[in-house]
Residue frames as qw, qx, qy, qz and C-alpha x, y, z in Angstrom:
[[0.260, 0.060, -0.921, 0.285, 74.18, -5.92, 22.01],
 [0.494, -0.582, -0.564, -0.317, 71.06, -7.03, 23.91],
 [0.258, -0.663, 0.306, -0.633, 70.39, -5.40, 27.27],
 [0.056, -0.237, 0.880, -0.408, 70.79, -7.18, 30.62],
 [0.448, 0.170, 0.747, -0.461, 68.30, -10.00, 31.02],
 [0.655, 0.504, -0.043, -0.562, 67.07, -9.79, 27.42],
 [0.816, 0.056, 0.556, 0.148, 67.19, -12.76, 25.06],
 [0.055, -0.496, 0.505, 0.704, 69.47, -12.21, 22.03],
 [0.757, 0.470, 0.026, -0.453, 67.91, -12.67, 18.62],
 [0.914, 0.119, 0.320, 0.219, 69.02, -15.48, 16.28],
 [0.523, 0.783, -0.045, 0.333, 70.73, -12.83, 14.14],
 [0.214, -0.863, 0.389, -0.240, 72.74, -11.56, 17.14],
 [0.821, -0.335, 0.462, 0.031, 73.78, -15.10, 18.04],
 [0.832, 0.442, 0.197, 0.273, 74.86, -15.73, 14.46],
 [0.247, 0.905, -0.181, 0.295, 76.84, -12.49, 14.47],
 [0.507, -0.739, 0.429, -0.116, 78.75, -13.67, 17.54],
 [0.752, -0.238, 0.599, 0.136, 79.99, -16.89, 15.95],
 [0.709, 0.448, 0.448, 0.309, 79.96, -16.36, 12.18],
 [0.321, -0.324, 0.204, 0.866, 82.40, -13.93, 10.50],
 [0.033, -0.057, -0.469, -0.881, 80.57, -11.25, 8.55],
 [0.146, -0.530, -0.828, -0.111, 77.12, -12.14, 9.85],
 [0.143, -0.573, -0.416, 0.692, 76.76, -8.91, 11.81],
 [0.098, 0.445, -0.182, -0.871, 76.67, -6.77, 8.71],
 [0.127, -0.054, -0.827, -0.545, 74.67, -9.12, 6.54],
 [0.548, 0.056, 0.246, -0.797, 70.94, -8.63, 6.42],
 [0.416, 0.114, 0.902, -0.009, 69.04, -11.94, 6.21],
 [0.183, 0.035, -0.559, -0.808, 67.26, -12.26, 2.87],
 [0.512, -0.370, -0.660, -0.406, 64.27, -13.98, 4.44],
 [0.402, -0.448, 0.384, -0.700, 62.28, -13.52, 7.62],
 [0.222, -0.094, 0.937, -0.254, 61.32, -16.39, 9.92],
 [0.408, -0.228, -0.722, -0.510, 58.59, -18.67, 8.66],
 [0.381, -0.231, 0.444, -0.777, 55.76, -18.17, 11.11],
 [0.337, 0.126, 0.897, -0.255, 53.26, -20.68, 12.45],
 [0.555, 0.569, 0.275, -0.540, 50.58, -19.21, 10.19],
 [0.420, 0.623, -0.508, -0.421, 52.65, -19.62, 7.03],
 [0.021, 0.239, -0.971, -0.018, 53.68, -23.19, 7.84],
 [0.416, 0.276, 0.747, -0.439, 50.10, -23.99, 8.81],
 [0.565, 0.604, -0.001, -0.562, 48.78, -22.61, 5.52],
 [0.326, 0.496, -0.750, -0.291, 51.27, -24.74, 3.58],
 [0.169, -0.052, 0.963, -0.205, 50.31, -27.81, 5.57],
 [0.523, 0.442, 0.508, -0.523, 46.62, -27.23, 4.88],
 [0.500, 0.625, -0.315, -0.511, 47.31, -26.66, 1.17],
 [0.160, 0.362, -0.907, -0.142, 49.28, -29.90, 0.85],
 [0.301, 0.148, 0.881, -0.333, 46.52, -31.84, 2.64],
 [0.539, 0.554, 0.269, -0.574, 43.77, -30.32, 0.50],
 [0.379, 0.573, -0.562, -0.461, 45.68, -31.00, -2.72],
 [0.114, 0.168, -0.979, -0.035, 45.65, -34.69, -1.80],
 [0.601, -0.296, -0.426, -0.608, 41.96, -34.68, -0.99],
 [0.491, -0.120, -0.782, 0.365, 42.65, -35.76, 2.57],
 [0.459, -0.781, -0.232, -0.355, 40.51, -34.92, 5.58],
 [0.182, -0.704, 0.526, -0.441, 41.98, -34.01, 8.94],
 [0.856, -0.262, 0.362, -0.260, 40.92, -37.42, 10.23],
 [0.930, 0.346, -0.038, 0.118, 42.67, -39.23, 7.37],
 [0.374, 0.707, -0.417, 0.431, 45.88, -37.27, 7.90],
 [0.488, -0.592, 0.476, -0.429, 45.67, -37.95, 11.62],
 [0.964, -0.064, 0.227, -0.120, 45.34, -41.69, 11.01],
 [0.813, 0.492, -0.147, 0.272, 48.29, -41.74, 8.59],
 [0.242, 0.697, -0.404, 0.540, 50.58, -39.59, 10.74],
 [0.610, -0.271, -0.658, 0.348, 49.63, -40.86, 14.19],
 [0.090, 0.053, -0.288, 0.952, 48.98, -37.31, 15.38],
 [0.131, 0.539, 0.711, -0.433, 45.78, -36.11, 16.98],
 [0.234, 0.698, 0.524, 0.429, 43.22, -34.33, 14.80],
 [0.237, -0.946, -0.189, 0.118, 43.28, -31.42, 17.25],
 [0.539, -0.516, 0.295, 0.598, 47.07, -31.10, 16.89],
 [0.415, 0.222, 0.575, 0.668, 46.92, -30.96, 13.10],
 [0.032, 0.837, 0.493, 0.235, 43.97, -28.55, 13.18],
 [0.356, -0.874, -0.036, 0.330, 45.81, -26.18, 15.53],
 [0.522, -0.288, 0.434, 0.675, 48.92, -26.35, 13.35],
 [0.321, 0.471, 0.601, 0.560, 46.96, -25.56, 10.20],
 [0.101, -0.918, -0.352, -0.153, 45.35, -22.57, 11.89],
 [0.368, 0.580, -0.292, 0.666, 48.73, -21.30, 13.08],
 [0.591, -0.717, 0.003, -0.369, 47.73, -21.79, 16.71],
 [0.763, -0.537, 0.342, 0.113, 50.78, -23.92, 17.55],
 [0.305, 0.714, -0.611, -0.155, 54.31, -24.57, 16.29],
 [0.993, -0.023, -0.056, -0.097, 55.05, -28.21, 15.56],
 [0.537, -0.616, 0.538, 0.209, 58.22, -29.97, 16.66],
 [0.199, 0.520, -0.730, -0.396, 60.68, -31.48, 14.18],
 [0.219, 0.007, 0.974, -0.064, 59.37, -34.95, 15.04],
 [0.453, 0.547, 0.581, -0.397, 55.76, -34.03, 14.24],
 [0.370, 0.707, -0.276, -0.536, 56.82, -32.32, 11.01],
 [0.011, 0.336, -0.906, -0.256, 58.56, -35.54, 9.95],
 [0.323, 0.262, 0.889, -0.194, 55.42, -37.56, 10.63],
 [0.452, 0.695, 0.281, -0.484, 53.25, -35.18, 8.63],
 [0.226, 0.641, -0.552, -0.484, 55.76, -35.09, 5.78],
 [0.109, -0.128, 0.977, 0.133, 55.75, -38.89, 5.62],
 [0.373, 0.456, 0.742, -0.321, 51.94, -39.03, 5.76],
 [0.418, 0.786, 0.082, -0.448, 51.68, -36.47, 2.94],
 [0.834, 0.193, 0.340, 0.388, 54.55, -38.10, 1.01],
 [0.319, 0.894, -0.053, 0.311, 56.52, -34.86, 0.76],
 [0.568, 0.146, -0.387, 0.711, 59.89, -33.62, 1.97],
 [0.345, -0.768, -0.478, 0.251, 59.00, -31.91, 5.25],
 [0.377, -0.330, 0.040, 0.864, 61.48, -29.13, 4.49],
 [0.074, 0.431, 0.535, 0.723, 59.06, -27.83, 1.84],
 [0.327, -0.792, -0.512, -0.053, 56.84, -26.69, 4.70],
 [0.483, -0.651, -0.088, 0.579, 59.67, -24.50, 6.04],
 [0.446, 0.048, 0.367, 0.815, 60.84, -23.00, 2.76],
 [0.146, 0.473, 0.110, -0.862, 59.79, -19.52, 1.68],
 [0.643, 0.578, 0.426, -0.267, 57.16, -19.11, -0.99],
 [0.463, 0.830, -0.246, -0.192, 59.76, -17.84, -3.43],
 [0.463, -0.512, 0.707, 0.151, 62.27, -20.62, -2.74],
 [0.557, 0.452, -0.551, -0.426, 63.38, -22.48, -5.85],
 [0.750, -0.139, 0.626, -0.162, 62.50, -26.18, -5.91],
 [0.035, -0.306, 0.799, 0.517, 64.01, -28.34, -8.70],
 [0.691, 0.126, -0.288, -0.650, 61.49, -29.71, -11.21],
 [0.871, -0.153, 0.396, -0.246, 60.13, -33.17, -10.54],
 [0.947, 0.269, 0.109, 0.136, 62.52, -35.87, -11.71],
 [0.457, 0.735, -0.298, 0.402, 65.57, -33.61, -11.79],
 [0.784, -0.547, -0.105, 0.275, 68.47, -33.89, -9.37],
 [0.164, 0.936, -0.283, 0.133, 71.07, -31.15, -8.98],
 [0.712, 0.269, -0.509, 0.402, 74.69, -32.10, -8.45],
 [0.404, -0.170, -0.523, 0.731, 74.94, -29.83, -5.44],
 [0.195, -0.851, -0.351, -0.339, 72.88, -27.31, -3.48],
 [0.415, 0.138, -0.376, 0.817, 74.61, -24.52, -1.58],
 [0.339, -0.834, -0.400, -0.172, 73.19, -22.59, 1.40],
 [0.260, 0.392, -0.372, 0.800, 74.33, -19.80, 3.68],
 [0.251, -0.384, -0.736, 0.497, 73.35, -19.46, 7.34],
 [0.066, 0.290, 0.148, -0.943, 72.20, -15.89, 6.71],
 [0.354, 0.107, -0.468, -0.803, 69.86, -16.86, 3.87],
 [0.276, -0.193, -0.933, -0.124, 68.06, -20.02, 4.99],
 [0.492, -0.524, -0.261, -0.644, 64.52, -19.86, 6.30],
 [0.055, 0.165, -0.785, 0.595, 63.98, -20.09, 10.07],
 [0.585, -0.445, -0.538, -0.413, 61.12, -21.66, 11.99],
 [0.048, -0.403, 0.559, -0.724, 60.54, -20.69, 15.61],
 [0.657, -0.455, -0.589, -0.120, 59.15, -22.82, 18.43],
 [0.492, -0.842, 0.064, -0.213, 59.23, -22.10, 22.15],
 [0.836, -0.433, 0.244, 0.231, 62.24, -24.37, 22.63],
 [0.606, -0.113, 0.463, 0.636, 64.23, -23.98, 19.42],
 [0.403, 0.762, -0.092, -0.499, 64.73, -21.76, 16.40],
 [0.782, 0.079, 0.555, 0.274, 65.29, -24.09, 13.45],
 [0.297, 0.706, -0.354, -0.537, 67.07, -23.23, 10.21],
 [0.896, 0.206, 0.393, 0.014, 66.64, -25.87, 7.51],
 [0.142, -0.650, 0.546, 0.510, 69.84, -26.20, 5.48],
 [0.064, 0.238, -0.814, -0.526, 69.90, -27.17, 1.79],
 [0.532, 0.280, 0.630, -0.491, 66.15, -27.76, 1.82],
 [0.590, 0.571, -0.171, -0.544, 65.96, -27.48, -1.98],
 [0.118, 0.361, -0.902, -0.205, 67.92, -30.70, -2.54],
 [0.791, -0.053, -0.198, -0.577, 65.35, -33.36, -3.54],
 [0.947, -0.088, -0.295, -0.089, 64.92, -36.77, -1.89],
 [0.021, 0.708, -0.596, 0.378, 67.48, -36.11, 0.83],
 [0.778, -0.106, -0.609, 0.116, 68.87, -39.06, 2.78],
 [0.449, -0.268, -0.469, 0.712, 69.99, -36.71, 5.56],
 [0.062, -0.888, -0.335, -0.310, 68.43, -33.54, 6.99],
 [0.479, 0.026, -0.305, 0.823, 70.90, -30.88, 8.14],
 [0.244, -0.871, -0.369, -0.211, 69.55, -28.27, 10.54],
 [0.278, 0.269, -0.397, 0.832, 70.95, -25.32, 12.41],
 [0.470, -0.689, -0.526, -0.166, 69.24, -24.65, 15.72],
 [0.013, -0.480, 0.403, -0.779, 69.37, -22.01, 18.42],
 [0.502, -0.334, -0.786, 0.136, 68.53, -23.74, 21.72],
 [0.245, -0.565, 0.082, -0.784, 66.29, -21.55, 23.88],
 [0.818, -0.435, -0.320, -0.198, 65.15, -24.34, 26.23],
 [0.021, -0.663, 0.584, -0.468, 66.78, -24.37, 29.67],
 [0.437, -0.208, 0.775, -0.406, 65.10, -27.27, 31.46],
 [0.006, -0.110, -0.962, -0.251, 63.56, -30.61, 30.52],
 [0.142, 0.565, 0.698, -0.415, 60.28, -29.22, 31.87],
 [0.191, 0.487, -0.188, -0.831, 60.28, -26.74, 28.97],
 [0.310, 0.118, -0.787, -0.519, 59.10, -29.67, 26.82],
 [0.758, -0.090, 0.180, -0.620, 55.74, -31.40, 26.97],
 [0.978, 0.046, 0.204, -0.020, 57.32, -34.56, 25.54],
 [0.465, -0.471, 0.563, 0.495, 60.64, -35.90, 24.32],
 [0.556, 0.642, -0.268, -0.455, 61.51, -35.82, 20.63],
 [0.570, -0.199, 0.774, 0.190, 62.14, -39.04, 18.75],
 [0.669, 0.593, -0.138, -0.427, 62.34, -39.95, 15.09],
 [0.967, 0.083, 0.192, 0.145, 63.61, -42.97, 13.15],
 [0.640, 0.655, -0.167, 0.365, 67.28, -43.02, 12.24],
 [0.699, -0.284, -0.203, 0.624, 70.40, -41.48, 13.71],
 [0.018, 0.985, 0.112, 0.128, 71.51, -37.97, 14.59],
 [0.657, 0.051, -0.138, 0.739, 74.82, -36.13, 14.54],
 [0.137, -0.967, -0.191, -0.098, 75.23, -32.82, 16.37],
 [0.607, 0.073, -0.182, 0.770, 78.08, -30.35, 16.80],
 [0.221, -0.856, -0.334, 0.327, 77.97, -27.27, 19.04],
 [0.455, 0.632, 0.100, 0.620, 78.89, -24.00, 17.34],
 [0.027, 0.489, -0.319, 0.811, 78.53, -21.79, 20.40],
 [0.623, -0.449, 0.203, -0.608, 77.59, -22.15, 24.06],
 [0.005, -0.204, 0.960, -0.190, 77.10, -25.41, 25.91],
 [0.710, -0.112, -0.275, -0.639, 74.25, -27.91, 25.66],
 [0.351, -0.159, 0.880, -0.277, 72.96, -30.90, 27.55],
 [0.577, 0.017, -0.607, -0.546, 71.18, -33.71, 25.70],
 [0.471, -0.153, 0.698, -0.517, 68.76, -35.61, 27.93],
 [0.393, 0.054, -0.826, -0.400, 67.60, -39.07, 26.82],
 [0.731, -0.327, -0.089, -0.593, 64.42, -40.82, 27.93],
 [0.873, -0.068, -0.468, 0.117, 66.48, -43.81, 29.12],
 [0.618, -0.765, -0.074, 0.164, 68.05, -41.60, 31.80],
 [0.704, -0.029, 0.131, 0.698, 71.37, -40.94, 30.07],
 [0.091, 0.977, 0.081, -0.175, 72.62, -37.37, 29.65],
 [0.727, 0.127, 0.164, 0.654, 75.49, -35.82, 27.72],
 [0.064, -0.917, -0.054, 0.391, 77.04, -32.36, 27.92],
 [0.691, 0.359, 0.277, 0.562, 78.75, -30.79, 24.91],
 [0.188, -0.749, 0.004, 0.635, 80.78, -27.60, 24.67],
 [0.405, 0.802, -0.181, -0.399, 81.83, -25.52, 21.67],
 [0.444, 0.575, -0.645, -0.237, 83.09, -27.68, 18.78],
 [0.287, -0.148, 0.929, -0.180, 82.29, -30.92, 20.62],
 [0.579, 0.118, -0.480, -0.648, 80.13, -33.41, 18.75],
 [0.484, -0.064, 0.810, -0.326, 77.96, -36.46, 19.37],
 [0.461, 0.101, -0.687, -0.553, 76.25, -39.18, 17.34],
 [0.321, -0.012, 0.804, -0.500, 73.24, -41.07, 18.69],
 [0.005, -0.352, -0.904, -0.244, 70.14, -43.14, 17.99],
 [0.209, -0.089, 0.022, -0.974, 67.41, -40.56, 17.40],
 [0.569, -0.323, -0.650, -0.386, 64.74, -43.20, 17.96],
 [0.463, -0.379, -0.619, 0.508, 65.45, -42.78, 21.69],
 [0.103, -0.920, -0.335, -0.175, 63.44, -39.83, 23.03],
 [0.584, -0.140, -0.121, 0.791, 65.67, -36.82, 23.60],
 [0.047, 0.970, 0.224, 0.082, 65.73, -33.06, 24.12],
 [0.554, 0.272, -0.158, 0.771, 68.42, -30.38, 23.95],
 [0.294, -0.922, -0.243, 0.073, 68.75, -27.69, 26.62],
 [0.403, 0.701, -0.230, 0.541, 71.18, -24.78, 26.76],
 [0.709, -0.493, -0.315, 0.393, 73.56, -24.55, 29.73],
 [0.453, 0.105, 0.004, 0.885, 75.25, -21.33, 28.66],
 [0.006, 0.445, 0.312, -0.840, 74.33, -17.75, 29.54],
 [0.439, 0.391, -0.238, -0.773, 73.08, -17.19, 26.01],
 [0.907, 0.219, 0.234, -0.272, 71.11, -19.73, 23.98],
 [0.490, -0.346, 0.699, 0.389, 73.45, -22.31, 22.49],
 [0.617, 0.581, -0.211, -0.486, 73.74, -22.87, 18.77],
 [0.588, -0.197, 0.772, 0.141, 74.20, -26.26, 17.11],
 [0.539, 0.364, -0.515, -0.558, 74.20, -27.94, 13.73],
 [0.621, -0.078, 0.754, -0.199, 72.53, -31.33, 13.63],
 [0.418, 0.288, -0.666, -0.547, 72.20, -33.84, 10.82],
 [0.675, 0.002, 0.600, -0.429, 69.39, -36.40, 10.99],
 [0.002, -0.126, 0.893, 0.432, 69.19, -39.50, 8.83]]
């Protein structure tokens, strides 16, 4: 168990809510900013795009993309979506490990199975993301598991918004969702919500330990 005042690791949080997780060693380590940045740069270069061209297509600043490619900053889910759309790729490819199996172009599996212990994680200051079933091609929904480290709205430089809708269910702890229109919603363990993700929003943890949620974005 973590000591007083220390922040539990994602593995410790998983062990607290998932049977068998305590004794299972994750098969992959977190994807770091450097690794995601290198993949982003590779995808851009393969398309013969300059930083300026990618910035114009994605709506992000050149400096933001440059910092991300150099591993100097972790991008939010919203910014990853914008870059994925601008590069015409599934953004989850940027999170997946180098040895992750991706179905051949044109093929479509009947089903893809994942386990919380095995999926790749991506860490930002506010959240630790785990992309679920990232190998399924041309997804209409994006399931994510997230550990919520953020405690206050001021932990964010901006709200997160992306086209579509979002479903979330709390696995452990308690969270507050704050919307840019002034509405707020509190959810406890096994409580769920469904909302318009085009409205700027952030998640913060209200519990002693970081909360854990599963969200599905369209």
